[in-house]
Biopython code that builds the backbone (N, CA, C, O; Angstrom):
import numpy as np
from Bio.PDB.StructureBuilder import StructureBuilder

atoms = [
    (1, "UNK", "N", (0.817, -1.173, 0.187)),
    (1, "UNK", "CA", (0.274, 0.121, 0.304)),
    (1, "UNK", "C", (0.963, 1.390, 0.079)),
    (1, "UNK", "O", (1.908, 1.837, 0.729)),
    (2, "UNK", "N", (0.413, 1.877, -0.852)),
    (2, "UNK", "CA", (1.380, 3.619, -0.982)),
    (2, "UNK", "C", (1.215, 4.172, 0.174)),
    (2, "UNK", "O", (0.277, 3.861, 0.908)),
    (3, "UNK", "N", (2.435, 5.393, 0.598)),
    (3, "UNK", "CA", (2.196, 5.857, 1.851)),
    (3, "UNK", "C", (1.111, 7.227, 1.497)),
    (3, "UNK", "O", (0.804, 7.763, 0.432)),
    (4, "UNK", "N", (0.757, 7.460, 2.762)),
    (4, "UNK", "CA", (-0.471, 8.405, 2.506)),
    (4, "UNK", "C", (0.297, 10.225, 2.451)),
    (4, "UNK", "O", (1.188, 10.798, 3.078)),
    (5, "UNK", "N", (-0.317, 10.469, 1.732)),
    (5, "UNK", "CA", (0.344, 11.873, 1.273)),
    (5, "UNK", "C", (-0.420, 13.211, 2.453)),
    (5, "UNK", "O", (-1.562, 13.127, 2.905)),
    (6, "UNK", "N", (0.362, 14.127, 2.685)),
    (6, "UNK", "CA", (-0.164, 15.444, 3.416)),
    (6, "UNK", "C", (-0.751, 16.732, 2.507)),
    (6, "UNK", "O", (-0.048, 17.373, 1.727)),
    (7, "UNK", "N", (-2.235, 16.995, 2.770)),
    (7, "UNK", "CA", (-2.459, 18.164, 1.997)),
    (7, "UNK", "C", (-1.429, 19.073, 2.746)),
    (7, "UNK", "O", (-1.126, 19.033, 3.938)),
    (8, "UNK", "N", (-1.004, 19.831, 1.845)),
    (8, "UNK", "CA", (0.213, 20.675, 1.709)),
    (8, "UNK", "C", (-0.952, 22.011, 2.420)),
    (8, "UNK", "O", (-0.558, 22.641, 3.401)),
    (9, "UNK", "N", (-2.094, 22.262, 1.919)),
    (9, "UNK", "CA", (-2.723, 23.444, 2.873)),
    (9, "UNK", "C", (-3.182, 23.235, 4.307)),
    (9, "UNK", "O", (-3.283, 24.144, 5.132)),
    (10, "UNK", "N", (-3.459, 21.913, 4.534)),
    (10, "UNK", "CA", (-3.562, 21.738, 5.710)),
    (10, "UNK", "C", (-2.403, 21.544, 6.833)),
    (10, "UNK", "O", (-2.583, 21.628, 8.048)),
    (11, "UNK", "N", (-1.275, 21.290, 6.227)),
    (11, "UNK", "CA", (0.245, 21.275, 6.355)),
    (11, "UNK", "C", (0.306, 22.557, 7.154)),
    (11, "UNK", "O", (0.514, 22.610, 8.366)),
    (12, "UNK", "N", (0.112, 23.541, 6.382)),
    (12, "UNK", "CA", (0.447, 25.304, 6.263)),
    (12, "UNK", "C", (-0.662, 26.080, 7.529)),
    (12, "UNK", "O", (-0.541, 27.179, 8.070)),
    (13, "UNK", "N", (-1.689, 25.061, 7.704)),
    (13, "UNK", "CA", (-2.725, 26.144, 8.480)),
    (13, "UNK", "C", (-3.124, 25.367, 9.691)),
    (13, "UNK", "O", (-4.020, 25.787, 10.423)),
    (14, "UNK", "N", (-2.373, 24.038, 9.973)),
    (14, "UNK", "CA", (-2.379, 23.423, 11.278)),
    (14, "UNK", "C", (-1.378, 22.851, 11.722)),
    (14, "UNK", "O", (-0.593, 22.324, 10.933)),
    (15, "UNK", "N", (-1.141, 22.813, 13.225)),
    (15, "UNK", "CA", (0.183, 22.379, 13.805)),
    (15, "UNK", "C", (-0.385, 21.280, 15.095)),
    (15, "UNK", "O", (-1.395, 21.424, 15.784)),
    (16, "UNK", "N", (0.438, 20.374, 15.134)),
    (16, "UNK", "CA", (0.269, 19.188, 15.949)),
    (16, "UNK", "C", (1.324, 19.451, 17.275)),
    (16, "UNK", "O", (2.526, 19.715, 17.228)),
    (17, "UNK", "N", (0.298, 19.257, 18.672)),
    (17, "UNK", "CA", (1.146, 19.807, 19.671)),
    (17, "UNK", "C", (1.508, 18.075, 20.243)),
    (17, "UNK", "O", (0.724, 17.199, 19.876)),
    (18, "UNK", "N", (2.648, 17.709, 21.086)),
    (18, "UNK", "CA", (2.832, 16.769, 21.794)),
    (18, "UNK", "C", (1.785, 15.833, 22.248)),
    (18, "UNK", "O", (1.831, 14.608, 22.140)),
    (19, "UNK", "N", (0.788, 16.571, 22.792)),
    (19, "UNK", "CA", (-0.353, 15.652, 23.439)),
    (19, "UNK", "C", (-1.405, 15.228, 21.897)),
    (19, "UNK", "O", (-2.455, 14.593, 21.996)),
    (20, "UNK", "N", (-1.019, 15.577, 20.978)),
    (20, "UNK", "CA", (-2.394, 14.849, 19.864)),
    (20, "UNK", "C", (-3.147, 15.971, 19.684)),
    (20, "UNK", "O", (-3.953, 15.934, 18.754)),
    (21, "UNK", "N", (-3.057, 17.341, 20.600)),
    (21, "UNK", "CA", (-4.206, 18.215, 20.157)),
    (21, "UNK", "C", (-3.600, 19.025, 18.404)),
    (21, "UNK", "O", (-2.548, 18.881, 17.782)),
    (22, "UNK", "N", (-4.820, 19.835, 18.124)),
    (22, "UNK", "CA", (-4.766, 20.489, 16.855)),
    (22, "UNK", "C", (-4.843, 21.483, 16.947)),
    (22, "UNK", "O", (-5.964, 21.806, 17.338)),
    (23, "UNK", "N", (-3.917, 22.625, 16.717)),
    (23, "UNK", "CA", (-4.214, 24.064, 16.967)),
    (23, "UNK", "C", (-4.044, 24.714, 15.127)),
    (23, "UNK", "O", (-3.472, 24.480, 14.063)),
    (24, "UNK", "N", (-5.106, 25.737, 15.852)),
    (24, "UNK", "CA", (-5.024, 26.814, 14.336)),
    (24, "UNK", "C", (-4.912, 28.319, 15.029)),
    (24, "UNK", "O", (-4.957, 28.906, 16.110)),
    (25, "UNK", "N", (-4.744, 28.496, 13.683)),
    (25, "UNK", "CA", (-4.607, 30.294, 13.928)),
    (25, "UNK", "C", (-5.808, 30.996, 13.876)),
    (25, "UNK", "O", (-6.459, 30.644, 12.893)),
    (26, "UNK", "N", (-6.541, 32.132, 14.767)),
    (26, "UNK", "CA", (-7.834, 32.842, 15.146)),
    (26, "UNK", "C", (-8.325, 33.684, 13.548)),
    (26, "UNK", "O", (-7.438, 34.425, 13.123)),
    (27, "UNK", "N", (-9.279, 33.638, 12.906)),
    (27, "UNK", "CA", (-9.884, 34.480, 11.935)),
    (27, "UNK", "C", (-9.785, 35.759, 12.275)),
    (27, "UNK", "O", (-9.476, 36.158, 13.397)),
    (28, "UNK", "N", (-10.020, 36.385, 11.399)),
    (28, "UNK", "CA", (-10.313, 37.768, 11.243)),
    (28, "UNK", "C", (-9.402, 38.865, 11.873)),
    (28, "UNK", "O", (-9.554, 39.954, 12.426)),
    (29, "UNK", "N", (-8.415, 38.068, 11.528)),
    (29, "UNK", "CA", (-6.931, 38.879, 11.761)),
    (29, "UNK", "C", (-6.348, 39.975, 10.767)),
    (29, "UNK", "O", (-5.624, 40.940, 11.014)),
    (30, "UNK", "N", (-6.997, 39.439, 9.322)),
    (30, "UNK", "CA", (-6.022, 40.049, 7.975)),
    (30, "UNK", "C", (-6.230, 41.740, 8.082)),
    (30, "UNK", "O", (-5.300, 42.514, 8.307)),
    (31, "UNK", "N", (-7.275, 42.038, 7.927)),
    (31, "UNK", "CA", (-7.671, 43.321, 7.286)),
    (31, "UNK", "C", (-8.609, 44.350, 8.076)),
    (31, "UNK", "O", (-8.792, 43.818, 9.171)),
    (32, "UNK", "N", (-9.200, 45.412, 8.043)),
    (32, "UNK", "CA", (-9.758, 46.279, 8.870)),
    (32, "UNK", "C", (-9.143, 46.289, 10.077)),
    (32, "UNK", "O", (-9.780, 45.896, 11.055)),
    (33, "UNK", "N", (-8.089, 46.642, 10.188)),
    (33, "UNK", "CA", (-8.103, 46.429, 11.718)),
    (33, "UNK", "C", (-8.068, 47.449, 12.740)),
    (33, "UNK", "O", (-7.876, 47.297, 13.946)),
    (34, "UNK", "N", (-8.249, 48.352, 12.187)),
    (34, "UNK", "CA", (-8.295, 50.171, 12.588)),
    (34, "UNK", "C", (-9.817, 50.195, 13.745)),
    (34, "UNK", "O", (-10.145, 51.051, 14.567)),
    (35, "UNK", "N", (-10.302, 49.249, 13.470)),
    (35, "UNK", "CA", (-11.556, 49.712, 14.401)),
    (35, "UNK", "C", (-11.732, 48.495, 15.507)),
    (35, "UNK", "O", (-12.528, 48.355, 16.436)),
    (36, "UNK", "N", (-10.798, 47.787, 15.079)),
    (36, "UNK", "CA", (-11.015, 46.437, 15.996)),
    (36, "UNK", "C", (-9.875, 46.858, 17.348)),
    (36, "UNK", "O", (-8.654, 46.950, 17.221)),
    (37, "UNK", "N", (-10.432, 47.009, 18.253)),
    (37, "UNK", "CA", (-9.545, 47.328, 19.839)),
    (37, "UNK", "C", (-8.322, 46.725, 19.873)),
    (37, "UNK", "O", (-7.914, 45.855, 19.104)),
    (38, "UNK", "N", (-7.714, 47.255, 20.858)),
    (38, "UNK", "CA", (-5.969, 46.791, 20.494)),
    (38, "UNK", "C", (-6.057, 45.074, 21.359)),
    (38, "UNK", "O", (-5.420, 44.110, 20.937)),
    (39, "UNK", "N", (-7.087, 45.011, 22.748)),
    (39, "UNK", "CA", (-7.008, 43.466, 23.423)),
    (39, "UNK", "C", (-7.606, 42.684, 22.203)),
    (39, "UNK", "O", (-6.967, 41.656, 21.976)),
    (40, "UNK", "N", (-8.613, 42.887, 21.396)),
    (40, "UNK", "CA", (-9.366, 42.139, 20.431)),
    (40, "UNK", "C", (-7.809, 41.495, 19.833)),
    (40, "UNK", "O", (-7.547, 40.322, 20.099)),
    (41, "UNK", "N", (-6.783, 42.360, 18.997)),
    (41, "UNK", "CA", (-6.130, 42.247, 18.106)),
    (41, "UNK", "C", (-4.812, 41.376, 18.383)),
    (41, "UNK", "O", (-4.197, 40.585, 17.667)),
    (42, "UNK", "N", (-4.606, 41.843, 19.754)),
    (42, "UNK", "CA", (-3.942, 40.923, 21.058)),
    (42, "UNK", "C", (-4.219, 39.758, 20.655)),
    (42, "UNK", "O", (-3.533, 39.077, 19.893)),
    (43, "UNK", "N", (-5.406, 39.423, 21.229)),
    (43, "UNK", "CA", (-5.612, 37.811, 21.078)),
    (43, "UNK", "C", (-5.698, 36.921, 19.834)),
    (43, "UNK", "O", (-5.782, 35.695, 19.767)),
    (44, "UNK", "N", (-5.651, 37.956, 18.751)),
    (44, "UNK", "CA", (-6.128, 36.613, 17.780)),
    (44, "UNK", "C", (-4.802, 36.359, 17.444)),
    (44, "UNK", "O", (-4.583, 35.606, 16.495)),
    (45, "UNK", "N", (-3.578, 37.022, 18.263)),
    (45, "UNK", "CA", (-2.273, 36.540, 17.875)),
    (45, "UNK", "C", (-2.147, 34.837, 18.780)),
    (45, "UNK", "O", (-1.234, 34.064, 18.489)),
    (46, "UNK", "N", (-2.984, 34.557, 19.631)),
    (46, "UNK", "CA", (-2.658, 33.196, 20.338)),
    (46, "UNK", "C", (-3.422, 32.265, 18.993)),
    (46, "UNK", "O", (-4.216, 32.677, 18.147)),
    (47, "UNK", "N", (-2.761, 30.683, 19.203)),
    (47, "UNK", "CA", (-3.200, 29.775, 18.561)),
    (47, "UNK", "C", (-4.877, 29.392, 19.505)),
    (47, "UNK", "O", (-5.226, 29.801, 20.613)),
    (48, "UNK", "N", (-5.521, 28.597, 18.657)),
    (48, "UNK", "CA", (-6.796, 27.684, 19.689)),
    (48, "UNK", "C", (-6.696, 26.349, 18.899)),
    (48, "UNK", "O", (-6.048, 26.010, 17.908)),
    (49, "UNK", "N", (-7.642, 25.680, 19.768)),
    (49, "UNK", "CA", (-7.679, 24.279, 19.487)),
    (49, "UNK", "C", (-8.740, 23.958, 18.515)),
    (49, "UNK", "O", (-9.812, 24.537, 18.690)),
    (50, "UNK", "N", (-8.630, 23.050, 17.412)),
    (50, "UNK", "CA", (-9.767, 23.145, 16.638)),
    (50, "UNK", "C", (-10.643, 22.397, 16.998)),
    (50, "UNK", "O", (-10.135, 21.395, 17.502)),
    (51, "UNK", "N", (-11.872, 22.362, 16.999)),
    (51, "UNK", "CA", (-13.342, 22.163, 17.339)),
    (51, "UNK", "C", (-12.904, 20.628, 17.024)),
    (51, "UNK", "O", (-12.161, 20.248, 16.119)),
    (52, "UNK", "N", (-13.822, 19.543, 18.402)),
    (52, "UNK", "CA", (-14.004, 18.217, 17.874)),
    (52, "UNK", "C", (-14.569, 17.607, 16.938)),
    (52, "UNK", "O", (-14.497, 16.431, 16.581)),
    (53, "UNK", "N", (-15.300, 18.718, 16.447)),
    (53, "UNK", "CA", (-16.371, 17.994, 15.243)),
    (53, "UNK", "C", (-15.534, 17.767, 13.801)),
    (53, "UNK", "O", (-15.917, 16.960, 12.954)),
    (54, "UNK", "N", (-14.168, 18.716, 13.630)),
    (54, "UNK", "CA", (-13.321, 18.804, 12.449)),
    (54, "UNK", "C", (-11.957, 17.957, 12.657)),
    (54, "UNK", "O", (-11.193, 17.636, 11.747)),
    (55, "UNK", "N", (-11.784, 17.628, 14.174)),
    (55, "UNK", "CA", (-10.550, 16.926, 14.366)),
    (55, "UNK", "C", (-10.359, 15.582, 13.577)),
    (55, "UNK", "O", (-9.280, 15.014, 13.750)),
    (56, "UNK", "N", (-11.413, 14.915, 12.603)),
    (56, "UNK", "CA", (-10.935, 13.569, 12.259)),
    (56, "UNK", "C", (-10.685, 14.022, 10.792)),
    (56, "UNK", "O", (-9.906, 13.420, 10.053)),
    (57, "UNK", "N", (-11.300, 14.979, 10.466)),
    (57, "UNK", "CA", (-10.935, 15.384, 8.993)),
    (57, "UNK", "C", (-9.436, 15.972, 8.890)),
    (57, "UNK", "O", (-8.559, 15.594, 8.114)),
    (58, "UNK", "N", (-9.388, 16.604, 9.497)),
    (58, "UNK", "CA", (-8.328, 17.362, 9.611)),
    (58, "UNK", "C", (-6.876, 16.711, 9.856)),
    (58, "UNK", "O", (-5.796, 16.973, 9.327)),
    (59, "UNK", "N", (-7.238, 15.744, 10.872)),
    (59, "UNK", "CA", (-6.189, 14.502, 11.150)),
    (59, "UNK", "C", (-5.795, 13.274, 9.843)),
    (59, "UNK", "O", (-4.749, 12.713, 9.520)),
    (60, "UNK", "N", (-7.491, 13.210, 9.231)),
    (60, "UNK", "CA", (-7.038, 12.717, 7.625)),
    (60, "UNK", "C", (-5.973, 13.291, 6.893)),
    (60, "UNK", "O", (-4.933, 12.690, 6.623)),
    (61, "UNK", "N", (-6.262, 14.578, 6.538)),
    (61, "UNK", "CA", (-5.360, 15.613, 5.815)),
    (61, "UNK", "C", (-4.123, 15.807, 6.124)),
    (61, "UNK", "O", (-3.289, 15.874, 5.220)),
    (62, "UNK", "N", (-3.831, 15.909, 7.183)),
    (62, "UNK", "CA", (-2.352, 15.832, 7.856)),
    (62, "UNK", "C", (-1.913, 14.291, 7.685)),
    (62, "UNK", "O", (-0.718, 14.049, 7.859)),
    (63, "UNK", "N", (-2.772, 13.238, 7.362)),
    (63, "UNK", "CA", (-1.762, 12.615, 7.149)),
    (63, "UNK", "C", (-1.518, 11.517, 8.422)),
    (63, "UNK", "O", (-0.668, 10.628, 8.388)),
    (64, "UNK", "N", (-2.370, 11.749, 9.456)),
    (64, "UNK", "CA", (-2.514, 10.961, 11.224)),
    (64, "UNK", "C", (-3.673, 10.023, 10.800)),
    (64, "UNK", "O", (-4.466, 10.119, 9.864)),
    (65, "UNK", "N", (-3.515, 8.962, 11.902)),
    (65, "UNK", "CA", (-4.769, 8.133, 11.741)),
    (65, "UNK", "C", (-5.174, 8.177, 12.886)),
    (65, "UNK", "O", (-6.218, 7.601, 13.193)),
]
sb = StructureBuilder()
sb.init_structure("model")
sb.init_model(0)
sb.init_chain("A")
sb.init_seg("    ")
for serial, (resi, resn, name, xyz) in enumerate(atoms, 1):
    if name == "N":
        sb.init_residue(resn, " ", resi, " ")
    sb.init_atom(name, np.array(xyz, "f"), 0.0, 1.0, " ", f" {name:<3s}", serial, name[0])
structure = sb.get_structure()
């Protein structure tokens, strides 16, 4: 059976922690930043865990089982 290929788009967007959680960047960070508060912009810097409903699909795209 051939090796499973990683979807490169998913590999650039998600990161797997040591404990196996999948982390993602936050949305709404790219433009129209002037009307967003400093606290809100600062919180965009942190990663957050992917929703439980999406983990199965993302793990498959990353080549994990």
